[in-house]
C-alpha positions in Angstrom: -71.9 13.0 -4.9 -70.7 16.1 -6.7 -67.2 16.2 -8.0 -65.0 19.3 -7.6 -63.2 20.7 -10.6 -59.5 21.5 -10.5 -60.3 25.2 -10.8 -62.6 25.0 -7.8 -60.0 23.1 -5.8 -57.4 25.6 -6.7 -59.7 28.5 -5.7 -60.2 26.9 -2.3 -56.5 26.5 -1.7 -55.7 30.0 -3.1 -58.3 31.5 -0.8 -56.4 30.3 2.2 -53.0 31.6 1.1 -51.5 34.7 2.7 -52.6 37.8 0.9 -55.6 36.3 -0.9 -58.4 38.8 -1.2 -61.1 36.4 0.0 -59.0 34.4 2.4 -60.6 32.4 5.2 -57.8 33.6 7.4 -57.5 36.9 9.1 -54.6 39.3 8.6 -52.9 38.2 11.8 -52.9 34.6 10.6 -51.6 35.6 7.2 -48.6 37.3 8.9 -47.9 34.3 11.0 -48.1 32.0 8.0 -45.5 34.2 6.3 -43.3 34.1 9.4 -43.6 30.3 9.6 -42.7 29.8 6.0 -39.7 32.1 6.5 -38.7 30.0 9.6 -38.8 26.7 7.9 -37.2 27.9 4.7 -34.3 29.4 6.7 -31.0 27.7 5.9 -30.5 26.1 9.4 -33.9 25.6 11.0 -34.9 22.3 9.4 -31.4 20.9 10.0 -31.5 21.8 13.6 -35.0 20.3 14.0 -33.8 17.1 12.3 -30.8 17.0 14.7 -33.2 17.2 17.6 -35.7 14.7 16.2 -33.7 11.8 17.8 -34.2 13.2 21.3 -32.5 15.8 23.6 -29.1 17.1 22.4 -26.4 19.3 23.8 -25.4 22.4 21.9 -22.1 21.0 20.8 -23.8 17.8 19.5 -26.3 19.8 17.5 -23.4 21.8 16.0 -21.6 18.6 15.1 -24.8 17.2 13.4 -25.6 20.3 11.5 -22.8 20.6 9.0 -21.5 24.1 8.5 -23.5 25.9 11.1 -21.6 28.5 13.1 -21.9 29.0 16.9 -23.6 32.3 16.3 -26.2 30.9 13.7 -27.0 27.9 15.8 -27.6 30.1 18.9 -29.8 32.4 16.8 -31.7 29.5 15.3 -32.3 27.8 18.7 -33.4 31.1 20.2 -36.0 31.5 17.4 -37.2 27.9 17.9 -37.4 28.5 21.7 -39.4 31.6 21.3 -41.9 29.9 19.0 -42.2 27.0 21.4 -40.8 24.4 19.1 -37.8 23.6 21.3 -37.2 23.5 25.1 -33.9 24.3 26.8 -33.1 22.5 30.0 -30.1 23.5 32.2 -28.9 21.0 34.7 -27.2 22.1 37.9 -24.0 20.1 37.4 -20.3 20.7 37.3 -19.6 21.4 34.5 -23.0 22.8 33.7 -25.0 20.9 31.1 -27.7 22.3 28.8 -29.9 20.2 26.5 -32.3 21.2 23.8 -35.4 19.1 22.9 -38.3 19.3 20.5 -41.6 20.1 22.1 -44.9 18.4 20.9 -45.4 21.5 18.7 -41.9 20.9 17.2 -42.7 17.2 16.7 -45.8 18.3 14.7 -43.6 20.4 12.5 -41.4 17.3 11.9 -44.5 15.4 10.8 -45.5 18.2 8.4 -42.0 18.4 6.9 -41.9 14.6 6.6 -44.9 14.9 4.4 -43.0 17.2 2.1 -40.0 14.7 2.1 -42.4 11.8 1.3 -44.0 13.8 -1.5 -40.5 14.6 -2.9 -39.5 11.0 -2.8 -42.7 10.0 -4.6 -42.6 12.8 -7.2 -39.0 13.8 -7.4 -38.5 11.9 -10.7 -41.4 13.9 -12.2 -39.9 17.2 -11.1 -36.5 16.3 -12.4 -37.9 15.2 -15.8 -40.0 18.4 -16.0 -36.9 20.5 -15.3 -34.8 18.7 -17.9 -37.6 19.0 -20.5 -38.0 22.7 -19.7 -34.2 23.3 -19.9 -34.0 21.5 -23.2 -36.8 23.5 -24.7 -35.2 26.8 -23.6 -31.8 26.1 -25.2 
């Protein structure tokens, strides 16, 4: 069995990244990757997704769970997640009207992906912190 060098592994990963000259992805996919990275790196998106991870929630409950989010920003974030199919909105014909938001299977897959990043951070956070401290000490 042939082993793959680090350089070869890096080249394979780099080739799939947006903007890579020999990428395996087409231009449309590159743009979508950039958009998805922007979505998940947004200040509120992951907090809203985390709030919905426990099941359907009303707007006011999500706002209470996501510390500091304004009504306007929560509306905007939910609208983006609805548009991308990560969240559903269900309006119930009751008095007073009730609306709930819930993660779709696609949204649940994003939770799993982000959970991988959290797991990695928990496993390697001490290394990152130590590297930062070493870097900062050497720059002083």
